[in-house]
C-alpha positions, 0 to 999 in steps of 0.5 A, spaced: 501 467 506 499 459 504 493 461 508 490 466 503 489 462 496 488 469 492 495 470 494 498 463 492 494 463 485 496 471 484 500 472 477 505 476 481 506 471 486 506 466 480 512 469 477 515 471 483 515 464 485 517 461 479 521 466 475 523 465 468 530 466 469 534 469 475 531 476 475 524 476 478 524 484 478 524 484 470 519 479 470 515 483 475 516 489 471 513 486 464 506 485 467 501 489 465 498 494 470 492 492 472 485 497 471 481 500 476 476 496 474 481 489 475 483 492 482 476 492 484 474 486 482 480 483 485 479 486 491 472 485 491 472 477 490 478 477 495 473 480 501 467 476 499 463 483 499 457 484 496 455 491 493 447 490 493 448 489 500 449 496 502 444 501 501 446 508 498 447 512 505 451 507 508 456 507 501 456 515 502 458 514 509 463 510 507 465 515 501 465 521 506 470 517 511 475 515 505 474 522 503 475 525 510 482 520 511 485 522 504 484 529 506 487 528 513 493 524 509 495 530 505 496 534 510 499 530 515 503 526 510 507 533 509 508 534 516 511 527 518 516 528 512 518 534 516 519 531 522 522 525 519 528 530 517 528 535 523 529 528 528 535 525 522 538 532 523 537 532 531 540 524 530 546 527 527 547 532 532 547 527 537 551 522 534 557 528 533 556 531 540 557 523 543 563 522 539 566 529 541 566 526 548 
């Protein structure tokens, strides 16, 4: 993490590395949530992306890809959770069978 100045200089890391007292979680919980524009500005500064360098068509293509991914994620995530539950049940059954032998 030391390679990334933005991590070391972030308020979150400063609270984590130099807590006021012993409870880091409470200190981090006291931070105000960042607004969308603050998150965007932080990401833009970190990645050194110049928005004016991209034309409207490119931006629209990226936006479409993000929208497709969000739709894909919305469909796939419940399926993966279902598979996770089935796998856990299967592993429990297998463990019981192995213990029976």
